[in-house]
C-alpha positions as CSV (number, residue, x, y, z in Angstrom):
1,M,0.2,-0.2,-0.1
2,R,2.9,2.3,1.0
3,E,4.5,1.9,-2.6
4,S,1.0,2.7,-4.1
5,L,0.0,5.7,-2.5
6,P,1.9,8.2,-4.4
7,Q,0.1,6.8,-7.7
8,I,-3.3,7.0,-5.7
9,L,-2.7,10.5,-5.0
10,E,-1.8,11.3,-8.5
11,F,-4.8,9.7,-9.8
12,A,-6.8,11.8,-7.1
13,M,-5.0,14.9,-8.6
14,L,-5.9,14.2,-12.2
15,L,-9.2,13.3,-11.6
16,A,-9.7,16.8,-9.7
17,F,-8.0,18.5,-12.5
18,G,-10.0,16.6,-15.1
19,F,-13.3,17.1,-13.1
20,S,-13.1,20.8,-13.7
21,W,-12.6,20.6,-17.4
22,P,-16.2,19.8,-18.5
23,F,-17.7,22.2,-16.8
24,A,-15.4,25.0,-18.5
25,I,-16.0,23.2,-21.6
26,A,-20.1,23.5,-21.1
27,R,-19.8,27.1,-20.0
28,T,-17.8,28.2,-23.4
29,Y,-20.4,25.9,-25.4
30,R,-23.1,27.3,-24.1
31,S,-22.0,30.9,-24.1
32,K,-20.3,30.8,-27.2
33,S,-17.7,33.1,-25.7
34,V,-14.2,32.9,-24.8
35,G,-13.9,35.7,-22.7
36,G,-11.5,34.9,-19.6
37,K,-10.1,32.0,-21.7
38,S,-6.4,31.8,-22.0
39,P,-4.7,29.4,-24.9
40,A,-1.3,30.0,-23.6
41,F,-2.7,28.6,-20.2
42,M,-4.2,25.6,-21.9
43,F,-1.0,24.9,-23.6
44,I,0.6,24.8,-20.5
45,V,-1.8,22.6,-18.9
46,I,-1.3,19.9,-21.7
47,F,2.3,20.4,-22.0
48,G,2.5,19.7,-18.5
49,Y,0.0,16.5,-18.9
50,C,2.3,15.3,-21.5
51,C,5.4,15.6,-18.8
52,G,3.7,13.3,-16.7
53,I,3.0,10.7,-19.6
54,A,6.6,11.2,-20.3
55,A,7.8,10.4,-16.7
56,H,5.6,7.4,-16.1
57,L,7.0,6.2,-19.7
58,V,10.5,6.7,-18.5
59,E,9.8,5.2,-15.3
60,G,8.1,2.0,-16.9
61,S,5.6,1.5,-14.2
62,K,2.1,2.6,-13.3
63,L,1.4,3.0,-17.1
64,W,-2.3,3.2,-16.3
65,L,-2.4,6.4,-15.1
66,C,-1.0,7.7,-18.9
67,W,-4.6,6.7,-19.6
68,V,-5.8,9.5,-17.3
69,Y,-3.3,12.0,-18.5
70,L,-4.8,11.4,-21.9
71,A,-8.1,11.6,-20.9
72,D,-7.4,15.3,-19.3
73,I,-5.5,16.3,-22.6
74,A,-8.3,15.1,-24.5
75,L,-10.9,17.8,-22.2
76,V,-8.5,20.4,-22.5
77,S,-8.1,19.9,-26.1
78,T,-11.7,20.2,-26.6
79,D,-11.8,23.5,-24.5
80,L,-8.8,24.5,-26.4
81,S,-10.6,23.9,-29.5
82,L,-13.5,25.7,-28.7
83,Y,-11.4,28.8,-28.1
84,F,-10.2,28.8,-31.0
85,H,-13.9,28.2,-32.6
86,Y,-15.4,30.6,-30.8
87,S,-12.4,33.4,-31.2
88,R,-12.6,33.3,-34.7
89,K,-16.5,34.3,-34.8
90,D,-15.4,37.0,-32.2
91,G,-13.2,38.3,-34.5
92,K,-10.2,38.0,-32.0
93,G,-8.7,35.0,-33.8
94,K,-7.2,37.4,-36.5
């Protein structure tokens, strides 16, 4: 149990972060507005998740956590794609 505690805590962190993105996606989709959104922030978050995946691949253990990272990347990427879609419509994507 002691060896798996760090992975359980990492999973809880990923779950907590991942849980917030559907709400952000829904808000963007409903409002069709990107006010207050930062694509730079979302790219940094994706980069951080990629680093987490790389760490597990290099370590070669607990590879199941990579799937959680990928799910979180998919959520952030969805929000990022909505950002670019709606910012173009708002005239901000010029």
